[in-house]
MARVEXGU-858009 format. One record per residue (C-alpha): residue number from 1; y negated, z, x negated; residue in three letters. Coordinates in pm, 1 decimal. Each point is the difference from the previous one (the first is absolute). Example, Ala and Ser with C-alpha at 12.3 -4.5 7.8 and 13.67 -1.06 7.14 Angstrom:
BEGIN
TILO; 1; 450.0; 780.0; -1230.0; ALA
TILO; 2; -344.0; -66.0; -137.0; SER
END
This chain:
BEGIN
TILO; 1; -720.0; 83.0; 814.8; MET
TILO; 2; 111.8; -361.5; -3.9; SER
TILO; 3; -252.2; -240.2; 144.0; THR
TILO; 4; 54.1; -343.4; 144.1; ALA
TILO; 5; 193.8; -209.6; -253.3; PRO
TILO; 6; -219.9; -137.5; -274.7; GLY
TILO; 7; -10.6; -53.9; -367.9; SER
TILO; 8; -144.6; 338.4; -89.7; GLU
TILO; 9; 221.1; 296.1; -85.6; PRO
TILO; 10; -15.1; 271.1; 257.8; VAL
TILO; 11; 32.7; 375.7; -7.7; GLU
TILO; 12; 309.5; 128.3; 175.8; ARG
TILO; 13; 48.0; 371.7; 44.2; PRO
TILO; 14; 371.2; 49.2; 73.8; ARG
TILO; 15; 58.9; 328.6; 177.7; GLY
TILO; 16; 181.8; 236.8; -231.1; THR
TILO; 17; -2.3; -241.8; -291.3; LEU
TILO; 18; -327.6; 129.3; -141.7; ASP
TILO; 19; 3.5; -211.6; -315.9; GLN
TILO; 20; -24.8; -313.2; 215.9; ALA
TILO; 21; -356.9; 98.3; 89.1; ASP
TILO; 22; -178.6; -161.7; -293.3; PRO
TILO; 23; -291.1; 239.6; -11.4; SER
TILO; 24; 233.4; 303.3; 13.6; ALA
TILO; 25; 222.6; -156.9; -260.2; TYR
TILO; 26; -289.8; -46.8; -240.6; VAL
TILO; 27; -128.5; 353.1; 65.6; ARG
TILO; 28; 333.1; 169.6; -58.6; GLU
TILO; 29; 59.0; -185.0; -330.9; ARG
TILO; 30; -351.8; 45.5; -132.8; SER
TILO; 31; -135.7; 271.8; -224.9; VAL
TILO; 32; -321.3; 112.6; 170.1; ASP
TILO; 33; -5.5; -339.0; 175.3; GLY
TILO; 34; -33.6; -192.9; -325.4; ARG
TILO; 35; 330.1; -193.5; -11.2; ARG
TILO; 36; -34.2; -350.2; -137.5; ASP
TILO; 37; 49.9; -214.1; 311.4; VAL
TILO; 38; -62.7; -331.9; -166.3; SER
TILO; 39; 280.9; -255.1; -19.3; TYR
TILO; 40; 167.0; -30.4; -343.4; PRO
TILO; 41; -47.2; -315.0; -209.6; PRO
TILO; 42; 235.9; -291.4; 62.7; ALA
TILO; 43; 310.7; 4.1; -216.6; PRO
TILO; 44; 132.0; -295.8; -198.5; GLU
TILO; 45; 142.6; -254.3; 245.3; PRO
TILO; 46; 375.9; -36.8; 40.8; LEU
TILO; 47; 147.5; -329.4; -107.3; THR
TILO; 48; 261.3; 15.3; 277.6; VAL
TILO; 49; -138.1; 108.0; 335.8; GLY
TILO; 50; 120.5; 291.5; 213.4; VAL
TILO; 51; -85.9; 153.4; 338.0; PHE
TILO; 52; -134.2; 342.3; 98.5; ASP
TILO; 53; 272.9; 118.3; 232.7; ASN
TILO; 54; -200.6; 276.7; 174.1; HIS
TILO; 55; -379.3; 51.0; 22.0; THR
TILO; 56; -260.9; 133.2; 241.0; HIS
TILO; 57; -299.2; -230.0; -26.3; LEU
TILO; 58; -146.2; 122.4; 327.6; GLU
TILO; 59; -89.7; 328.4; -174.5; ILE
TILO; 60; -342.6; -3.0; -163.9; ALA
TILO; 61; -12.3; 186.5; -330.9; ASP
TILO; 62; -208.3; -24.8; -311.5; GLY
TILO; 63; -365.3; -91.5; -27.1; ASP
TILO; 64; 28.0; -378.1; 11.1; GLU
TILO; 65; 101.5; -52.2; 361.6; GLY
TILO; 66; 229.4; -294.0; -71.9; LEU
TILO; 67; 79.8; -223.5; 294.5; SER
TILO; 68; 350.5; -125.5; 70.2; LEU
TILO; 69; -96.0; -342.6; -143.7; ASP
TILO; 70; -135.5; 164.5; -317.3; GLU
TILO; 71; 311.3; 212.6; -42.7; GLN
TILO; 72; 225.9; -304.0; 29.6; LEU
TILO; 73; -218.8; -205.7; -231.5; ALA
TILO; 74; 13.9; 265.2; -269.4; ARG
TILO; 75; 377.2; 24.1; 43.0; ALA
TILO; 76; 56.4; -372.4; -41.5; VAL
TILO; 77; -208.6; -10.5; -316.5; GLU
TILO; 78; 248.7; 229.9; -175.1; VAL
TILO; 79; 321.0; -157.8; 136.6; GLY
TILO; 80; 56.3; 204.4; 317.2; VAL
TILO; 81; 88.5; -272.3; 243.8; LEU
TILO; 82; 0.6; 192.6; 326.0; GLY
TILO; 83; 20.2; 344.6; 162.3; VAL
TILO; 84; 192.6; 174.7; 275.7; VAL
TILO; 85; -262.7; 185.5; 200.9; GLN
TILO; 86; 151.5; 313.1; 160.5; ALA
TILO; 87; -106.1; 181.4; 314.7; GLY
TILO; 88; 35.5; 367.0; 86.4; GLY
TILO; 89; -132.3; 28.0; 356.1; ASP
TILO; 90; -82.0; -242.3; 282.4; ILE
TILO; 91; -346.0; -92.1; -127.0; ASP
TILO; 92; 104.6; -59.2; -360.0; SER
TILO; 93; 307.9; -188.4; 112.2; SER
TILO; 94; -209.6; -235.3; 214.7; ARG
TILO; 95; -236.0; -49.1; -296.3; TRP
TILO; 96; 296.3; -74.7; -221.9; SER
TILO; 97; 134.3; -258.7; 244.2; ALA
TILO; 98; -343.8; -157.0; 26.4; TRP
TILO; 99; -38.1; -16.0; -378.0; ALA
TILO; 100; 337.9; -169.2; -37.0; ALA
TILO; 101; -76.9; -249.3; 272.4; ALA
TILO; 102; -333.1; -80.5; -159.0; SER
TILO; 103; 87.2; -19.6; -370.3; HIS
TILO; 104; 281.5; -199.5; -157.0; PRO
TILO; 105; 38.4; 254.4; -281.0; ARG
TILO; 106; 68.1; 286.6; 237.8; VAL
TILO; 107; 307.1; 107.9; 190.8; LEU
TILO; 108; 5.8; 309.6; 219.6; ALA
TILO; 109; 205.0; 314.7; 61.6; ALA
TILO; 110; -67.0; 196.5; 318.2; VAL
TILO; 111; 102.8; 350.6; 98.9; ALA
TILO; 112; -93.8; 351.5; 99.6; ILE
TILO; 113; -10.0; 208.2; -318.7; HIS
TILO; 114; 232.0; 304.8; 10.9; PRO
TILO; 115; -296.9; 232.8; -34.3; ASN
TILO; 116; -155.3; -167.4; 306.0; GLU
TILO; 117; 308.2; 25.4; 220.3; ALA
TILO; 118; -42.2; 372.4; 92.7; PRO
TILO; 119; -359.9; -59.1; 106.9; ALA
TILO; 120; 103.5; -291.8; 219.3; TYR
TILO; 121; 283.6; 204.0; 142.6; GLU
TILO; 122; -221.4; 300.9; 75.8; GLU
TILO; 123; -237.6; -234.3; 187.5; ALA
TILO; 124; 292.2; -146.8; 192.9; GLY
TILO; 125; -71.0; -341.4; -158.9; GLU
TILO; 126; 281.9; -53.1; -250.2; LEU
TILO; 127; 204.3; -231.2; 222.7; ASP
TILO; 128; -304.8; -209.1; 78.9; ALA
TILO; 129; -89.0; -15.9; -368.2; ALA
TILO; 130; 347.5; -122.6; -92.5; ILE
TILO; 131; -25.5; -256.1; 280.6; ASP
TILO; 132; -325.9; -123.7; -158.7; ALA
TILO; 133; 172.4; -32.6; -338.5; ILE
TILO; 134; 279.6; -193.5; 176.6; ASP
TILO; 135; -255.8; -255.4; 125.1; VAL
TILO; 136; -161.4; -36.8; -341.7; LEU
TILO; 137; 337.0; -38.4; -171.5; ALA
TILO; 138; 65.0; -321.3; 192.3; ALA
TILO; 139; -294.6; -173.5; -175.1; GLU
TILO; 140; 122.5; -258.6; -252.1; PRO
TILO; 141; -175.7; 140.5; -307.8; ARG
TILO; 142; 104.7; 359.5; 71.6; VAL
TILO; 143; 302.1; 23.0; -226.5; ARG
TILO; 144; 74.1; 372.2; -10.3; ALA
TILO; 145; -2.4; 321.3; 198.2; ILE
TILO; 146; -183.6; 248.6; -214.4; GLY
TILO; 147; -91.0; 237.4; -113.0; GLU
TILO; 148; 241.3; 220.5; 186.9; THR
TILO; 149; 233.9; 275.2; -101.4; GLY
TILO; 150; -18.5; 376.2; -48.2; LEU
TILO; 151; -252.5; 222.3; -171.0; ASP
TILO; 152; 82.5; 369.0; -32.5; PHE
TILO; 153; -294.0; 66.5; -231.9; PHE
TILO; 154; -298.9; -53.7; 225.6; ARG
TILO; 155; 157.3; 62.3; 340.4; THR
TILO; 156; 94.2; 344.3; 128.0; GLU
TILO; 157; 361.6; 56.3; 103.6; GLU
TILO; 158; -106.7; -12.1; 366.8; SER
TILO; 159; -73.6; -365.8; -50.3; GLY
TILO; 160; 334.6; -97.2; -159.2; PHE
TILO; 161; 161.0; -92.4; 330.6; ALA
TILO; 162; -278.3; -246.6; 85.0; ALA
TILO; 163; 31.1; -149.7; -349.6; GLN
TILO; 164; 373.1; -46.5; 40.4; HIS
TILO; 165; -40.6; -158.7; 344.2; ARG
TILO; 166; -270.1; -233.5; -126.2; SER
TILO; 167; 201.7; -96.1; -310.8; PHE
TILO; 168; 308.6; -87.0; 200.3; GLU
TILO; 169; -209.4; -204.3; 243.1; ALA
TILO; 170; -155.8; -192.0; -288.9; HIS
TILO; 171; 342.6; -69.3; -147.4; ILE
TILO; 172; 97.5; -147.4; 334.6; ALA
TILO; 173; -314.5; -218.1; -0.9; LEU
TILO; 174; 75.0; -137.7; -346.4; ALA
TILO; 175; 347.8; -98.9; 115.7; LYS
TILO; 176; -128.0; -143.5; 327.7; LYS
TILO; 177; -248.4; -226.3; -175.5; HIS
TILO; 178; 219.7; -78.0; -296.9; GLY
TILO; 179; -261.2; 111.9; -250.4; ILE
TILO; 180; -17.1; 238.2; -290.4; ALA
TILO; 181; -83.1; 371.8; 15.6; MET
TILO; 182; -227.0; 192.7; -239.9; GLN
TILO; 183; 89.5; 365.1; -25.6; ILE
TILO; 184; -244.3; 285.3; -68.1; HIS
TILO; 185; 203.7; 288.4; -140.8; ASP
TILO; 186; -162.8; 315.6; -123.0; ARG
TILO; 187; 200.8; 316.4; -64.4; ASP
TILO; 188; 259.7; -136.1; 249.1; ALA
TILO; 189; 245.0; -191.9; -222.6; HIS
TILO; 190; 322.4; 137.7; 147.3; ASP
TILO; 191; -119.1; -28.9; 360.5; ALA
TILO; 192; -115.9; -360.8; -49.8; VAL
TILO; 193; 328.1; -104.3; -160.8; LEU
TILO; 194; 200.3; 180.6; 267.9; GLU
TILO; 195; -193.5; -170.0; 277.2; THR
TILO; 196; 46.5; -344.4; -151.1; LEU
TILO; 197; 372.1; 54.9; -42.6; GLU
TILO; 198; 45.4; 147.8; 350.5; ARG
TILO; 199; -214.6; -249.3; 191.5; VAL
TILO; 200; 61.6; -298.3; -222.6; GLY
TILO; 201; -274.8; -137.5; -225.3; ALA
TILO; 202; -164.3; -339.7; 55.0; PRO
TILO; 203; 134.1; -277.7; -220.2; ASP
TILO; 204; -314.3; 19.1; -219.0; LYS
TILO; 205; -104.0; 360.9; -51.5; THR
TILO; 206; -271.1; 86.2; -253.2; VAL
TILO; 207; -84.5; 343.2; -135.6; PHE
TILO; 208; -377.3; -42.7; -25.1; HIS
TILO; 209; -144.4; 201.0; -295.4; CYS
TILO; 210; 343.6; 124.3; -91.1; PHE
TILO; 211; -16.7; 373.6; -73.5; SER
TILO; 212; 358.4; 97.4; -63.2; GLY
TILO; 213; 198.0; 47.4; -315.5; ASP
TILO; 214; 277.9; -176.2; -187.7; GLU
TILO; 215; 275.0; 128.3; 236.5; ALA
TILO; 216; -188.8; -121.8; 306.0; MET
TILO; 217; -69.9; -335.0; -162.9; ALA
TILO; 218; 371.4; -46.7; -58.9; ARG
TILO; 219; 76.8; 76.4; 364.8; ILE
TILO; 220; -269.5; -239.9; 118.0; ALA
TILO; 221; 121.9; -271.4; -229.5; ALA
TILO; 222; 359.9; 48.3; 114.9; ASP
TILO; 223; -115.9; -50.0; 360.9; ARG
TILO; 224; -206.7; -304.9; -81.6; GLY
TILO; 225; -343.1; 149.0; 48.4; TYR
TILO; 226; -307.1; -116.9; -190.9; TYR
TILO; 227; -211.2; 242.6; -203.0; LEU
TILO; 228; -370.3; -62.8; -26.2; SER
TILO; 229; -181.2; 154.0; -296.4; PHE
TILO; 230; -368.7; 80.7; 13.2; ALA
TILO; 231; -256.4; 107.7; -258.2; GLY
TILO; 232; 131.6; 357.4; -2.2; ASN
TILO; 233; 292.5; -113.4; -210.4; VAL
TILO; 234; -252.4; 4.1; -286.7; THR
TILO; 235; -93.6; 367.5; 57.1; PHE
TILO; 236; 102.6; 250.6; -268.4; LYS
TILO; 237; 176.4; 222.4; 253.4; ASN
TILO; 238; 202.4; -282.7; 155.5; ALA
TILO; 239; 306.8; -5.3; -226.7; GLN
TILO; 240; 220.7; -2.9; 314.0; ASN
TILO; 241; -145.6; -336.5; 93.1; LEU
TILO; 242; 53.7; -146.5; -345.1; ARG
TILO; 243; 361.3; 124.0; 7.0; ASP
TILO; 244; 44.1; -160.6; 339.1; ALA
TILO; 245; -148.1; -325.7; -119.1; LEU
TILO; 246; 246.7; -26.1; -285.7; ARG
TILO; 247; 305.3; 13.7; 233.5; VAL
TILO; 248; -141.3; -225.5; 267.7; THR
TILO; 249; 147.5; -351.5; -7.0; PRO
TILO; 250; -267.2; -253.1; -90.9; ARG
TILO; 251; 68.5; -191.8; 325.4; GLU
TILO; 252; -103.0; 313.3; 195.6; ARG
TILO; 253; -332.8; 75.4; -168.1; ILE
TILO; 254; -329.4; -58.3; 172.3; LEU
TILO; 255; -355.1; 91.8; -111.4; VAL
TILO; 256; -295.7; 123.0; 203.7; GLU
TILO; 257; -336.5; 170.2; -23.5; THR
TILO; 258; -16.9; 210.7; 319.1; ASP
TILO; 259; -371.3; -69.7; -48.6; ALA
TILO; 260; -244.2; 164.7; -1.5; PRO
TILO; 261; 229.5; 280.8; -114.0; PHE
TILO; 262; 230.2; 58.7; -304.0; LEU
TILO; 263; -206.8; -192.4; -254.0; THR
TILO; 264; 199.4; -45.0; -318.8; PRO
TILO; 265; -80.9; 162.7; -333.1; VAL
TILO; 266; -249.1; -40.3; -173.2; PRO
TILO; 267; -204.7; -31.3; 318.4; TYR
TILO; 268; 156.8; 283.5; 199.2; ARG
TILO; 269; -252.3; 154.3; 239.0; GLY
TILO; 270; -198.4; -320.2; 53.8; ARG
TILO; 271; 57.5; -233.6; 295.6; PRO
TILO; 272; 308.3; -210.4; -10.2; ASN
TILO; 273; 16.0; -367.5; 105.0; ALA
TILO; 274; 250.5; -286.9; -9.8; PRO
TILO; 275; -164.9; -150.3; -310.6; TYR
TILO; 276; 135.7; 302.7; -191.9; LEU
TILO; 277; 363.3; -90.2; 59.0; VAL
TILO; 278; 22.2; -158.6; -352.3; PRO
TILO; 279; -60.5; 348.2; -148.9; VAL
TILO; 280; 307.1; 135.5; 178.1; THR
TILO; 281; 209.2; -311.8; -67.3; MET
TILO; 282; -61.5; 23.2; -374.7; ARG
TILO; 283; 95.9; 369.0; 12.7; TYR
TILO; 284; 323.7; -81.0; 189.1; LEU
TILO; 285; 90.8; -270.5; -256.1; ALA
TILO; 286; -64.4; 237.1; -292.7; ASP
TILO; 287; 211.9; 276.3; 159.0; GLU
TILO; 288; 285.3; -238.1; 62.8; LEU
TILO; 289; -30.7; -177.4; -335.1; GLY
TILO; 290; -25.1; -321.2; 201.8; ALA
TILO; 291; -181.1; -325.4; -57.6; ASP
TILO; 292; -313.6; 20.7; 214.3; LEU
TILO; 293; 19.5; -357.9; 128.0; ASP
TILO; 294; 367.2; 34.3; 88.9; GLU
TILO; 295; -58.2; 330.4; 181.8; LEU
TILO; 296; -297.4; -143.8; 192.1; CYS
TILO; 297; 212.1; -296.1; 109.0; ALA
TILO; 298; 274.1; 231.8; 118.1; GLN
TILO; 299; -237.4; 232.2; 191.2; VAL
TILO; 300; -176.5; -297.1; 159.2; ALA
TILO; 301; 336.4; -141.3; 112.4; ALA
TILO; 302; 97.6; 338.2; 136.5; ASN
TILO; 303; -320.8; 21.8; 203.4; THR
TILO; 304; 53.3; -342.3; 153.3; LEU
TILO; 305; 360.6; 90.3; 73.0; GLU
TILO; 306; -115.8; 305.3; 195.7; VAL
TILO; 307; -304.9; -136.8; 183.9; TYR
TILO; 308; 42.7; -377.4; -0.5; GLY
TILO; 309; -247.1; -264.2; -110.6; SER
TILO; 310; -375.8; 53.5; 7.6; PHE
TILO; 311; -43.9; -373.7; 81.2; ASP
END
């Protein structure tokens, strides 16, 4: 569980989101417990800096136990200028807000993750949890509500109503505070798009770790949403993401790690971290046939447009 705010990463079991328990995550992805949990080597630095639009630095993974300061230092060395640290429950959202208030290279997103919403609802605590997010969202370096949305993969159908109620409440918070929203969408594309259209999306809506296809990307672009691409765009079985990338306007592209998850090829299966963003950025540039420096400049400008200055 999260401890009092400090510079060390913390373990954060998150209800039904079993991969967010670092030890369980390592176990389930190991072969007889022998997965390589060391951090990959640092990539060649970017010439033009970018930002990691979505990461979870409160989650301890790997065998090096990197502190927040160490994570940020590694990131800066390779041209990753800052991160948006995302919450998924009350504890992690408080940690995210603390990290942003304490470090000039961190901004925060706060929310109740859709897989957490049913557990809060069952305990009769969802309204109080959303109220707690409302309080955190007023802090000056909290620049997004997230991650929120719908997940029909990990949650049973009995929990869908709680997810919908939580999602709509988070949309309202993003509008109330005039900040961005980061969407978690897993196996719920149509329902997420329908909800945004019916309720009205916040002005700056980001599909964190976009998981749709070309058709969905076109819809999102037409509506002015941002698509954030993570390391899984490099996976062999992710042609849908590459197709989506190619039709996404450059001014709507963001990049992220979702660390410690979704480590890009060739390091898939090892812990992810913001300093690995250059691996994904080079892959995006190659897929688009774009000049790397020009794409980095565009993605950095997009990030600042969504979240505001890190200064």
